[in-house]
N, C-alpha and C positions, 0 to 999 in steps of 0.2 A: 656604744657609739664611737666611731673612730676619732682619734685626736688629730688626724691629718688634715691640715688646711691646704686645699688644693691651689688657692690663690698664692699662698706662700711658696708651694712647691713649683708653681709656674715661674715665679720669680727666680727661684733657685736654678731651674732648668735653663732659663735664659742667660744667667750669669755664668753658669757652668759651661754652656756652649760657646759664649763669647770670650770667656776667660778674662773679662775686664769689667769691674763694677761701674766705673763712670760711663763708659761707652754704652753699657746695657741700660743704665739709668736714662741716658739721652734718648735711646731708641724707644724706651717704654714711656717717656715723658713723665718720669717721676723723679723726686729728689734722690740724690745718691744716699743720703742719710736714711731716708725712708726705705729705700731698697735693702740697705744693709740691715736695718732693724728687722724687717720682715723675714729675712733669711735667718737672723739670730733667733727670732721667735720659732721658726720651723725647727732649728736645731734644739731649742730648749724643749719644745713639745715632744720631740722624738728622742730626747736625751742622747744625742750623738753629735759629733763635730763633723761637719761636711766639708769645711775648707780649713787649710792651714794658712794663717794670715801673717805675712811677713812684710811689714810696711804697707805698701799699696799693692803688693803682689798677693794674689789668691791661688792657692794650689789645692786641688781636690785631695781629700784624704781617701783612704781605701773605702770607707763607707760612702764617701762622696761619689766615687766612681760607680759603685753599685747603685746608689740613688739615681745618678744621671742615666744609667742604662734603663732602669724601670721607668723613670720620668719620660724618657724619650718614647718608650712604647705607650705610655698612658696618653700623652698628648698627640702622638701620631694616630692612635686609635680614636681619640676625640675628634680629630679632624675628619677621620673616615665617618664617624657617627654623624657629624654635622652635614657632610655631603650626602650621606644616605637619607637623612630625614628631610633635608631641604630640597635636594635635587631628585630624589626618588629612585636613585640607582647606585649600585656599587661603584666606587671610584676605580679607575684603571690601576692605580698603584696600591690597592687594598691587598693585603696578604691572601694568597690562595691556600686554603686549608684542605689538604687531601688525606683521606684515610686509606690505608691499604691493608688487605688481608695478610696476616702474619706469615702464612704458609706459601704465598705465591712467589713467582719468579721476580727476583730483583732486576734482572735484565729487561723484562717487559716494562716494569715500573719506570726504569730509567729512560727507555724509549718513549714512553707516554709523556713524561714530563721534559723531554728534550728541548722544546721551545722555552721553557722556563729556565733550564740550565744555561741555554745559549744567551739569554737575555741578561743585560747588566742591570736592568731596572726592576724586573719582576721579583717579588718576594713571595716565598711559599714555605709551607710546613708540611712535613709528612709524618703521619702517626700510624704505627703498626698496631693492629688489634684483631680480635676475633670477629667472625661474621656478625654475631649478635651485637658486639661493641660498635661495629660499623653502622649498623641500622639504628641503634640507639643514639649514636653521635649525630647521624643525619637528622633524625626526628627532633633532636634537641638543638639543631642549628650550630652544633659545635664544629662540623666540617662542611665544606661546600660540595664534596664529591667523594665517593667511595670507589675504590678499585678492587675487584674480587674475581675469583674463578668459579663462583657459584651463582647461578641465575637466581634472581629474586622476583617473586610473584607479589602483586599487590593484594591488598585486603580491604575490607569495608572500613577499617579504622585508619589505614595509611595507604596512600597511592604512591607506589615507588615507580620511578622511571628507570628502567634497566636497558641499557644500550649495549648490544654486542659489539665489542671493539675489534676483536680478532679471534681467529681459530687457528691454533698452531698444531701442526702434525706431531705425532708422538713416535719416537724412534727407538730402536735398540742401539744403544751407544756402549762402546767399550774401548779398551786399550788398542792402539793400532797394531797392525800386522798379525791379526788373529786369523786371517784367511777364512772368513765366514761368508756364506752366500747371502744374497739379498732377499732371501725368503726363509721362513722357519722350516727346519728339517732336522735330519739326524745329526748334523754338525753341531747343533745347539744342545744336544744331550750331554749331560755331565758338566755343564758349565755352572759357575756360581752366578747368582743374580742379586741385584739390589732393585727392589720394587716398591711402588706406592703401597699403602695398606689395602687390605681386602675391602674396606668400606668405600674406596675411591672408584669412580667410573672407569678410569684408565686401567686399574688393576682388573676390574670385572671383565673389560674387553680383552685384556691380554690373557687372562685365565682361559677365556672361551677359545681364543686362537690356539693356545698351548694345548688344550684338550683335543681340539680338532686335528692337531699334528701329533698327537700322542706324546707330548712333551711334558714331563714333570720337572719343573724348574727346582733346582737346589737353592732355596732362598737364604742368602747369607744375611740380609738386612732389609728392614722396611722402614720407610720414612714418609710422613705426610707432609713434611716441610720441603718445599722445592729448593731452597738454598742448601739444606742439609743433604738432600738427594743429589744435588750437583757435586758436593764435596765427596760423597760416597762414590759416585761415578768416577770422579777424578782419581781418588786415592786408594780405592779398594782393590783394584785390579779385576773386579767382577763386571759382568754385563749389566747395564741398567736400562730400564724402560722409563723414558723421560721425554718431555717435550723438547724439541730441537732448540727453542729459544733460550732454555735454561742453561745449556751448555755451549751457547754460541761462541764464546771466546775460546774455549778449550778445543772446539772443532777447528776454528780458524787457525789456532796455533799448531795443530797437529798433535796435541796432547791426547785427545780422544778421537775416535773414528766412528762415523754413523754407518752401521751395517745394513739396516733395513728400516723402512717406514711401515708402521703398522697400518693395515688398510682400514679406512673409515674410523679411525680413532683420533680424536682431537682434544686439545686442552683449550677451553673457551675462556676468554677474558671479557669482563663486563665493567662498565661504569654505571654506578647506581647513584641516583639523586632523588630528591623529592620535589613535588610540585610546589613552587614558590614564585612570588611576584618578583623578587629581587634576586637576580642570578649574577654572579661575578662574571665580568665580560671575558676574562681569561679562561674561565671554565667553558664558555661557549666556543671560543676559538680552539681550545684543546680538543673538544668533542667533534668539532666540525671536520677535523682531519680524517675522521672515521666514518663519515656519512657519504 
């Protein structure tokens, strides 16, 4: 059983925020001596000093600063819990928890959470994980939403809601001034390539097009991770098969050039959630932009 007394922790939290013992005692309608005593009991139970006391001045110790940060989260989450249970909905200021597939484009993720970035009041967390990890986190209510480039089908045990957010064209990208045509042909023979792995749908489509044009790419590197594919496209000097959005900034700056768009080849991005009664209001507004 934990020795932490949350009533004492609450008093510590209030004093630490106010920085003044007597003012906090007045606000809480308790005697200053009782307030001081309960904070000392908290320190004794945890065997740590939370305040340096110099006369009437209280200064947080290093442990006190750490305790204040965690106490702030505890009581903020407690307020969220109270609103959730009493009012039956997620409060607007509750933290938005988003899981992202580890291998997907950071540029797309940033665009999706743009309204959260632009807001001074929204709080959000981003957790990168595998596809299995995303689905488990959703099922266990550890995240509110998952972003992935792999479509998810429902099953008898779990009903997933999978919303297509965007389909990005896939292009052949390379260093500028290569004088390459806007279609696959002999000019692409003998070039070095950076490609997705053979297990990916993009690679399958590219291999089919290459075979159609009797092109045998000299594969220098493979990567299933879009951020890594972006770095290889930027720094290797090879041609890369990659969604346009992944190298958006490099194309805009002229560091890379788009030579052709592969016909009927797309990278799809999905938002995955589960059916639940209580949905964070900011999740609704983020998804509404794609309907």
